[in-house]
C-alpha positions as CSV (number, residue, x, y, z in Angstrom):
1,M,15.9,7.0,12.6
2,I,12.3,5.9,14.1
3,L,10.5,5.4,10.7
4,V,6.4,4.6,10.8
5,F,6.0,2.5,7.0
6,C,3.2,3.0,5.3
7,G,2.9,0.8,2.5
8,T,0.4,-1.5,0.6
9,P,1.6,-4.0,-2.7
10,R,4.3,-6.2,-3.5
11,F,6.2,-2.9,-5.2
12,A,7.1,-1.9,-0.9
13,V,8.1,-4.8,0.1
14,P,11.4,-4.9,-0.9
15,T,11.9,-0.9,0.7
16,L,10.8,-2.0,4.5
17,E,13.6,-4.9,4.4
18,K,16.4,-2.6,3.4
19,I,14.7,-0.4,6.2
20,I,14.4,-2.9,8.6
21,E,17.9,-4.0,7.4
22,A,19.9,-1.0,7.6
23,G,19.3,-0.6,11.4
24,H,16.2,2.0,11.4
25,S,14.0,1.2,14.2
26,V,10.4,0.5,12.7
27,P,8.0,0.8,15.1
28,L,4.5,0.6,13.1
29,V,3.9,-0.8,9.7
30,V,0.8,0.6,8.1
31,T,-1.0,-1.1,6.1
32,Q,-4.3,-1.7,4.2
33,P,-7.1,-3.4,5.9
34,D,-7.5,-7.6,4.4
35,R,-9.7,-7.6,1.6
36,P,-11.4,-10.6,0.0
37,R,-10.2,-12.0,-3.2
38,G,-10.0,-14.5,-5.3
39,R,-13.4,-17.4,-6.4
40,G,-13.7,-18.2,-2.6
41,M,-13.2,-14.5,-1.7
42,E,-11.4,-15.7,1.0
43,L,-10.0,-12.4,3.0
44,A,-6.7,-11.8,2.2
45,I,-3.7,-9.8,3.3
46,S,-1.2,-7.6,1.9
47,P,2.0,-8.4,1.0
48,I,3.2,-5.8,3.3
49,K,2.0,-7.3,6.2
50,E,2.9,-10.7,5.1
51,T,6.2,-8.9,5.0
52,A,5.8,-6.9,8.6
53,L,4.3,-10.3,9.9
54,R,7.6,-12.1,9.0
55,L,9.4,-9.5,10.6
56,G,8.0,-9.2,13.5
57,L,6.5,-5.9,13.1
58,P,3.7,-4.0,14.8
59,I,0.9,-3.7,12.6
60,V,-2.3,-1.4,12.4
61,Q,-4.9,-1.3,10.0
62,P,-6.8,1.6,9.4
63,D,-9.8,2.0,7.5
64,K,-10.5,5.7,8.3
65,I,-6.9,8.0,8.6
66,K,-8.1,10.9,7.8
67,N,-10.4,11.7,10.6
68,N,-8.7,9.0,12.9
69,E,-8.1,10.1,16.2
70,E,-7.4,6.9,17.7
71,F,-4.6,6.2,15.2
72,R,-3.8,10.2,15.2
73,Q,-2.5,9.6,18.6
74,Q,-1.1,6.8,18.2
75,L,1.2,7.8,15.3
76,S,2.2,11.4,17.2
77,A,2.8,9.0,21.0
78,L,6.3,7.1,18.1
79,H,7.7,10.4,17.7
80,P,8.6,9.2,13.9
81,D,11.9,11.3,12.3
82,A,10.4,10.5,8.9
83,I,6.7,8.5,7.4
84,I,7.8,6.4,4.7
85,V,4.8,6.1,1.7
86,V,4.8,3.3,-0.6
87,G,2.1,2.6,-2.5
88,Y,0.3,2.4,0.5
89,G,-3.4,3.2,-1.2
90,R,-4.6,6.3,0.5
91,I,-4.3,10.4,1.1
92,I,-2.3,11.1,3.4
93,P,-4.3,14.2,5.2
94,P,-2.5,17.1,7.0
95,W,-2.1,16.1,10.0
96,M,0.5,13.6,9.2
97,L,2.0,15.5,6.5
98,D,3.1,17.9,9.7
99,L,4.2,15.1,12.1
100,P,6.9,14.3,10.9
101,R,10.5,16.1,10.9
102,F,11.4,14.5,7.6
103,G,8.4,14.5,6.7
104,N,6.2,12.1,4.5
105,L,9.0,10.3,2.5
106,N,6.9,9.3,-0.7
107,L,8.7,6.4,-3.5
108,H,7.6,6.8,-6.9
109,A,7.7,4.5,-9.7
110,S,8.4,6.8,-12.2
111,L,10.6,9.8,-13.5
112,L,8.4,13.0,-11.3
113,P,6.9,14.9,-12.3
114,K,6.6,12.1,-15.6
115,Y,3.4,9.8,-15.5
116,R,2.5,11.2,-11.9
117,G,-1.0,9.4,-10.4
118,A,-2.0,5.3,-9.9
119,A,-0.5,3.4,-13.3
120,P,2.8,4.6,-13.6
121,I,4.8,1.5,-14.4
122,Q,2.7,0.6,-16.8
123,W,1.7,4.0,-18.4
124,A,5.1,4.4,-19.3
125,I,5.2,1.0,-20.5
126,A,2.4,1.8,-22.9
127,R,3.2,4.9,-23.7
128,G,6.4,3.5,-25.7
129,E,9.1,5.3,-23.4
130,S,12.2,3.0,-23.4
131,V,13.9,5.4,-20.8
132,T,12.1,5.4,-17.1
133,G,13.4,5.6,-13.1
134,V,12.0,6.4,-9.5
135,T,11.5,9.1,-7.6
136,T,12.1,10.3,-3.6
137,M,9.8,13.0,-3.1
138,K,8.1,14.3,0.0
139,I,4.8,14.0,-0.1
140,D,2.9,18.0,0.1
141,A,-1.0,18.1,-0.6
142,G,-0.9,17.3,-4.3
143,L,-0.8,14.5,-6.6
144,D,2.8,13.2,-6.6
145,T,3.4,17.3,-6.5
146,G,6.1,16.9,-3.4
147,D,9.4,18.4,-3.9
148,I,12.3,16.0,-5.8
149,L,14.5,14.0,-3.3
150,L,16.3,11.5,-5.1
151,Q,16.0,10.2,-9.2
152,K,17.5,7.3,-10.7
153,E,17.4,6.3,-14.6
154,I,16.3,2.0,-15.2
155,A,16.5,0.9,-19.2
156,I,13.0,-0.2,-20.4
157,A,13.6,-4.0,-22.2
158,I,11.8,-3.5,-25.6
159,D,10.2,-7.0,-23.8
160,D,9.4,-5.9,-20.5
161,T,5.9,-5.8,-18.9
162,A,4.3,-4.1,-16.7
163,E,5.3,-7.5,-14.2
164,T,8.9,-8.0,-15.8
165,L,9.4,-4.0,-14.7
166,A,7.7,-3.4,-11.3
167,P,10.5,-5.6,-9.6
168,K,13.6,-4.1,-10.9
169,L,11.8,-0.5,-10.1
170,A,11.9,-1.9,-6.5
171,A,15.1,-2.9,-6.1
172,T,16.3,0.2,-7.3
173,G,13.6,2.4,-5.2
174,A,14.5,0.3,-2.0
175,N,18.2,1.9,-1.7
176,L,16.8,4.3,-2.8
177,M,15.0,5.7,-0.1
178,L,18.1,4.5,1.9
179,E,20.1,7.2,-0.1
180,T,17.2,9.7,0.6
181,L,17.2,9.1,4.7
182,R,21.1,9.0,4.9
183,E,21.1,12.4,3.1
184,L,18.2,14.1,5.0
185,E,20.1,12.4,8.3
186,S,23.6,14.3,7.5
187,G,21.5,17.5,5.9
188,Q,23.1,16.8,2.8
189,S,19.7,16.8,0.9
190,R,19.3,19.1,-1.6
191,P,14.6,19.4,-2.3
192,R,14.0,20.4,-5.7
193,P,10.5,21.2,-6.7
194,Q,8.7,19.9,-9.9
195,D,8.3,21.3,-12.9
196,N,4.6,21.4,-13.2
197,A,4.8,22.1,-17.1
198,Q,6.2,18.6,-18.1
199,A,3.5,16.9,-16.1
200,T,2.4,14.0,-17.5
201,L,-0.1,11.7,-15.7
202,A,-0.6,7.9,-15.3
203,P,-4.8,7.2,-14.0
204,I,-5.5,4.3,-12.6
205,L,-6.2,1.5,-15.3
206,I,-10.3,0.9,-16.0
207,K,-11.0,-3.0,-18.5
208,E,-11.8,-0.5,-21.4
209,D,-8.1,0.6,-21.6
210,G,-7.6,-2.7,-22.0
211,R,-9.8,-2.4,-25.5
212,I,-7.5,-3.4,-28.8
213,D,-8.2,-0.3,-31.0
214,F,-6.9,-2.0,-34.4
215,Q,-7.3,2.4,-36.0
216,R,-3.6,2.3,-33.3
217,P,-0.2,1.8,-35.3
218,A,1.0,-1.9,-34.6
219,T,3.6,-0.7,-32.2
220,E,0.8,1.4,-30.0
221,I,-0.7,-1.2,-29.9
222,Y,2.2,-4.0,-28.4
223,N,3.3,-1.5,-26.2
224,R,0.1,-1.2,-24.8
225,L,-0.8,-4.1,-23.6
226,R,3.0,-5.3,-22.6
227,G,2.0,-2.3,-20.0
228,F,-1.0,-3.1,-18.9
229,Q,-0.5,-6.4,-17.8
230,P,-1.7,-8.3,-16.1
231,W,-4.8,-5.8,-15.3
232,P,-6.6,-5.2,-17.6
233,G,-4.8,-7.5,-20.6
234,A,-5.7,-7.0,-24.4
235,H,-9.0,-8.0,-25.2
236,T,-10.7,-8.1,-28.4
237,L,-14.7,-9.7,-29.9
238,F,-14.0,-12.6,-32.7
239,R,-17.6,-13.6,-33.6
240,K,-19.0,-11.7,-30.9
241,R,-17.6,-13.3,-28.3
242,Q,-14.7,-11.6,-25.6
243,L,-10.5,-12.3,-26.8
244,Q,-7.9,-11.9,-24.7
245,I,-4.0,-11.2,-26.7
246,H,-1.6,-12.5,-24.1
247,R,1.4,-12.2,-27.1
248,T,2.4,-10.3,-29.9
249,I,4.5,-8.8,-31.8
250,P,4.7,-6.1,-34.8
251,A,5.3,-8.1,-37.6
252,E,5.6,-7.5,-41.7
253,S,2.6,-8.6,-43.9
254,T,2.9,-9.1,-47.7
255,Q,-1.0,-9.0,-47.6
256,E,-2.9,-5.9,-47.8
257,L,-5.3,-6.3,-43.9
258,P,-7.7,-3.0,-43.2
259,P,-8.1,-2.3,-39.3
260,G,-8.8,-5.4,-37.6
261,H,-8.9,-7.5,-40.2
262,L,-7.5,-11.7,-40.2
263,G,-4.8,-12.9,-41.8
264,A,-3.5,-16.5,-41.8
265,D,-1.6,-18.9,-43.0
266,S,-0.4,-22.2,-41.0
267,T,1.5,-20.5,-39.0
268,R,1.7,-17.6,-38.4
269,L,-2.4,-15.1,-37.1
270,L,-2.0,-11.1,-38.7
271,A,-4.6,-8.4,-37.4
272,G,-4.4,-5.0,-39.9
273,C,-3.2,-2.5,-37.6
274,G,-3.5,1.0,-38.2
275,N,-1.0,3.3,-41.2
276,D,-1.0,0.3,-43.1
277,T,0.8,-1.7,-40.6
278,A,0.3,-5.9,-38.9
279,L,0.9,-7.2,-35.5
280,E,1.2,-11.4,-35.0
281,L,-1.1,-12.9,-33.1
282,I,1.0,-15.5,-30.8
283,E,-1.1,-17.0,-28.5
284,L,-4.5,-15.9,-27.3
285,Q,-7.6,-17.2,-25.3
286,P,-11.3,-16.8,-26.2
287,E,-13.5,-16.8,-24.4
288,G,-14.4,-19.9,-22.2
289,K,-11.4,-21.9,-23.1
290,R,-7.4,-22.4,-21.9
291,R,-4.8,-20.3,-23.7
292,M,-3.6,-21.5,-27.3
293,S,-1.0,-20.6,-29.4
294,S,-1.5,-19.3,-33.2
295,R,-1.3,-22.5,-34.8
296,D,-4.2,-24.4,-32.4
297,F,-5.9,-21.1,-32.5
298,I,-6.1,-21.3,-36.7
299,N,-6.8,-25.4,-36.3
300,G,-9.7,-25.1,-34.2
301,Y,-11.4,-21.7,-35.2
302,Q,-10.0,-21.8,-39.2
303,P,-10.2,-17.6,-39.3
304,Q,-12.1,-16.9,-43.0
305,P,-10.0,-14.1,-44.9
306,G,-11.5,-10.2,-44.9
307,E,-12.5,-12.2,-40.9
308,K,-13.2,-9.1,-38.1
309,L,-12.1,-8.3,-34.7
310,G,-13.6,-6.7,-32.7
311,Q,-17.0,-7.4,-33.7
């Protein structure tokens, strides 16, 4: 097939690589403009641009696509069979949806209609799911509402974070996109509409999502910490300064710890949580300091019995 590929993040890289490996023609890769990044604010290229350069594929990086006549003519001249969209980061305008004979095909990192939106991997973990997956769908004018083409389930391990789960989903999704293209080309594809009544949302993450609410049960806090990696992570206040929590585990506590209250012995640091549960804090990072073990934190800061986090 002749395919235009639209993508930006690392999650999209395996799909582009598999498409080329399978022998499809990709006369154009569309990705976001280079962005300033890091302390030096130097321009950084997207993982998809890096991959396209390595594979020798033509690249375009339009600032806008909705009313971009030059970009529209460029795509129209290619007569693509399909446009593949994986984490591109732009809403696809109607003229693009109507351009290819097989439409615009999206790889989404959830089992739609569950977790529509910008952060499906993160919210699936944060909400304690044990199974998630990938979906290929035909994009329509809604937000992740198009007809489902194929789906594949993946188990979420108890210690998976968004950083460990994303590569598994990306690799599975790349193979699923190839299977989707084969079915479309052979006429065997059977799209099915989503059940909107079953839809849940996975909105873009904000810093506030990482603030620990110790009124929640320990397992829920643990799941949110795993899901919100690497950003916004999990943070609270200790002695009125920011404290990042990098590793935790729900724990048995012999102490009666109200939510947010600390309990410490020589080796363990516990925080009380909702529903009479407790969280063991394993690795922490006080504001302006390096990451440290709970033992080092206890020795350095000597938290007092009943001292409270979040204030």
